[in-house]
Steps between C-alpha positions, in 0.01 A plus 500: 500500500785502753258379769416195288870421459590567865211291635610165346865574583416569864289184524778294344762645735275427800446138391877452458581661837224305677558177306877489558482492885197269500666247268829536689331448838350167391830315434671673796220397736483148353879461529 
């Protein structure tokens, strides 16, 4: 059951880590 809990947490953390720089790069590049 831990695997089921760790899997969604890892995916969420990855999306946040990947999404933060991607979203931040857009306004920085546009500016």
